[in-house]
N, C-alpha and C positions, 0 to 999 in steps of 0.2 A: 917868744922868739922862734924863728924857724928851727934852730938847733934843738930847742926844747921839744918841739913837736916831733922831730925825727926820733929823739930818744924815747918819747912816749910810744911812738909807733913800734920801735924795736922791742920795748918792754912788753907791749901787748902781744906782739907776734910770738915771743918766747912762751907766753902762757898758753898759747893755743894748742900746745902738746896735749892738753887735757880737756879741750872743749868738745862737747858731744854735738855733732852736726852731721849734715849730709853733704858729701862732695859729689856733684853730679857727674864728674868724670871718673872717679874711683869708687864712689859709694860711701858706705857708712863706716865710721870709726868710733871707738868709745874713748872718752876723755873725762877729765874732771876739772875743767878750768874754773877759775874764779870769775863768775859772771860779771862782777863789778868792774874788773879790769877790762873786759870786753866792752862794757858800757862806756868806760872812760875813753877807750880808743875810738869807739863809734862817735863820741862827742867831738873828738879832735878831727876826725875825718869829716864829720858834718860841718864843722866850723870852717875848715880849710877849703872845702869844695863848694859849699853852698853860701858862704858868707853870712851865716846865721849865728846868733849868740849861743853860748854853751848851755845856758839855763833854759829848760822848757818853759814855754809861755802858756800853752794851753793843751787841750787833749789832742788837737791836730798834730802838734809837734811830737807828742808822745807816740802817736800812731806812726808818724814818720820815723821816729827814733828807733822804735822796736824793729821795724822792717829794715832800716839801715843796718842795724846790728845783725839781722838775719842774713842779709846779703854779704856783709863783711865776713862773717864766719864761713859762709858757703864758698866765697871766692878765695879767701886767704888760705884755707886749708887745702885747696887744690894745688897750691904751690908746695905744700909740705908732705903730701901723700907719697908714699913709696910706690914705685912702679910695680905693677902686678898685683896690687891689693884688690881683692874682690869686694863686691858691694855688701857682703855680709860677714866679713872677717872682723874679729875683735869687737863684737857688739853683744849685748845681752840677748842671746838667742831665745831664752825662755820668754822674755818680755815681748820680743818681736813675734814669736809664735802666738802668744796670747792676743796680741793686736790683730794678727792675721785671722785667727779663729773667730774673733768677734765680727769680722767682715764677711764671713761665709754667707752666701745668698740663700734665701728661702726657696723651698720647692716651687712656690708660686712664681717667683721671679725667674727661676731657671726654666720653668715651662713656658713662660711668656717669651723667653729668649730662644726657644726652640730645642731645649734639651729634653731627653727622655728621662723621666724621674721614677718610673715604675715599670716592671716587666709587662709585656703585652702577650696575651694568649695566642696560641697558634690559630690561624684562620684559614678558611678555604679561599679567601681572597686576601692574601697577605699584603701588608704595606711594607714599604722599603725606605731606608735611609741610605742613599748611595747604593752600594751593592749588597747591603746587609738587610735581611728581613727583620722586622721589629721584634718578632718572637725569639730571635737569636741574641738580642741584647741581654746582657747579664749584669747583675749587681757585682760590684767589687767585693771579693770575699772578706770575711772577718779575720781576726787575729789567728784563729785556729788554722787558717790556710797555710801560714808560714811554718807552723809547727809540723803539719802533716805532709806538706809538699816541698818544703824548703830543701835546698841542696846542702851538702856538708859545708859548714863554715858560713852558711847564709846569714846575713845580718837581719835584724828585726826590721819591720816596716818603718819607713821614714815618716817623720812628722808632717812634712810638707814637701811636695814635689812639683816642679814646673815642667810642663810638657809642650811640645810643638811638633806638628806633623806637616809633611809636604804631601800633596795629593796629585794624582794624575787622573786622566779620564778614560774610563772603560766604555762599554757599550751604552748607547743612549745617553751619553754625556755623564754617566754616573761616576762620581768621584771615588777613588780607591787610594788607600794609604800606600805611599812608596818610600817614606822615610820617617823615622821617629827619633826624637831627641828628648831626653829627660834629665833634669838637673835637680839636685837637692837644694831646696829653697834656702835653707839655713846655712849650709856649708859651702855651697857653690860646686859641690862635687858632681862631675858628669857621670850619670848612671847609665844612660843609653845614648848612643850616637850611631845609628845603624840604618842601612837600607832595609826596605821591606819588599820582598818579592811579591808583586801583585798576583801572581799565579793565574793570570788571565790575559787575554789580548788587550793591549792598550792602544787606543785610537788617537790619543793626544797626550804627549808627555808634559805639556805645559812648561817647557824648560825655562821660558822667560821668567816664570814665577817660581816654579818648584826647584829649579837648579839641577834637575835630574835629566840625564840623557839615557837613551837605550844602551849605549856602549858602557856607561858607568854601571848601570844596573846589571847588565849581562856579566860584567867582570866580578861584581860583588857576589852574585849568585854562584858563579863558577868557583870562586874562592871560598865559598861557604861563609861569607861575611854578611849575608842578608837574612833577616828574619823571614819565616815562612808564612806569608799572608797576613791578613788582618788578625786572625786568631793567634798567630805567633807573636805579633806585636802586642796584643792584649796580654798574653801570658808573660811576656818579657816585662811589661809594666807592672803586672801584678806581683812579680818577684820582689818589687821594691815598695809596694803600698798595700794597705788594707783599707777597710771601710772607715777607719778613723783618720786616715791621712787627708790633709787638705791638698787638693789638686788645684794648681794655678795655671792659667793659660790666657791667651788673648783671643777672644771669640772662641772659647774653648768648646763650644758645641760641635764645631767642625772636627776637632781632634777626637772627641769622645764618640761622636757618631760614626767616624770612619773605623773605629775599633769595636763598636758595639758595646760600649761601657755605660753602665748606670752608676753614678757615684753621688753620695749624699753631701759631701763637704767640698764646696767649690768656691774659689775666688777668681773672678774674671776681670782682667784689667779693663776690658771694654765696658763692662757693667759698672765697675768701680768709678771710672771717670765720668761716664754718662750720668750716673746718679748724682755725682757732685755738681754737675751742670744743671740738670733739669729738676732735681729734687721731686721725683714723682710722688703723688699722694697715694697711689694704689700700685701694688706690685703687679697687677695685670695691665698696667699702662705701658705701652711701648715707647721707647725713646724716639724722638724726632730724628736723631742722627747719632752716630758714634764716631770715634776717632781711631785712625789707623795706628798700628804699633810704630810705624815709621814716624808719624807726627808726634806721638807721645814721647818716643825716644829722643827726638830732637828737642822738644820743649823741656822735658824734665831732666834729661841726662846729658844734653849737649852732645849727643852721639848720633852719627849718621849710619843708618843700616839700610839694607835692601837696595843698595846702589849697584851700578855696573850692569853688565850684560850677562852675568853668569847665574842670575836668579837668586832666590832667597837661600839662606842657610838656616836650617831648622835649629841648630845649636845656637847660632848667633841670636835668633829670634827668641829662643827660650831664655837665654841670659838677659836679653833686653827686657823681656816680660818680667822676669824676676826683679830686675832693678827698678822698673817702673812701679811695680807694686810696693817695693820697699820705700821708694820715694813717697808714694801716697800715704803709707803708714807712718813714716817718720817725719814728713814735712807737710802736715795738714794745712798749715797757713799758706804755703806755696800753692798747694792744690786749690785752696779756696780762692786765692787771687786769680789763678787761671780760670777757674770755673765761673767766677762772677763776671769777669770781663767777657768770657765766651758767651755766657747767658745774655749779656747786654748787647750782643751783636758784634763784638770784636772778633771776627772769625779769622783774622789774619795772624793770630797769635801762634805761629807755627815754628818759632825758633827760640832757642834758649836765651839769646841776647835780649830779645824783647821781654821775656819774662824777668830777666835780671834787671832790666831798666824799670819795670813796673815795681819790683821789690825795692830797688834803690830809691826811686823817686817817691815811693809810697803814696801813689795817687789815691785819693779818696774815691773808691769805686762808686759810691752812691751819688757822687756829683755828676757821673757820666751816664747813669742808667735812667 
């Protein structure tokens, strides 16, 4: 009877206080729901909306059923999340960190993607990355750095930090850092959100993308609110990390190269998602393409970023990168569905509603590839 279905729906909703899942709008939460209750509710939803029997008939139905449950838990919890909850509150941070550390890219992959992985000797014919000579790139210091150089009351190095930089153009089109944002990956705490004084003549402020204007920079420098050049930005970041910290970013080579940083433990959302799609056999193999943070944020988080005429926000992009990586770690099945359809040529999968429909309908990917 319809009344019975409604009662079952309400009962299932009450148990979702404890289901562990990912909410694309608010992020992750930790729960302890009885999974059988969720299964029962999924069966009710399935029978009501699809007109199918409650009992599974074959493996195809089970495949459908599992993904129907996944979508149900994703969509229902979005109604119950409290406003302001970040993507990493109330979860098992140790487990999340362990999964993150397991995704750190190899030196070979990092070199393939254009990162500097070892110091370069000084040369009579120096090479450059932007405005920085390669021999000026430095490794992130070890734990001793914080004991020897830390300020009074300085906290220990964070386990994982997300960074994003905005760049402007100096002479010969060379990019120079003008803004730095850093966020603790596990807690969501904002560590750095600051202008960086380029300390040189700027030929193009790239305001459409960087969001930085000469007026805003001049004011920040005059008020003492700007870090002093790329070395100042590097020192500020090193106050929160050591060589054991996992650094996270989107196309992070640009961020590290503009600060002259060599770091051993990196998770890049660009690499993470491209690897899921292309599954390269060799780490020296370049990806045919990668996906923008704007696209990944829309697909995985149902969040629109980098819109409007004011340019990007480094802090907004850092938070989005954090949540995209958390999504990939906590929802591998969703990542797999997106990757398989994208690999099969479905290149228009650029919004969360499409992803939800794929999960809801549980289309057999192999039938379309």
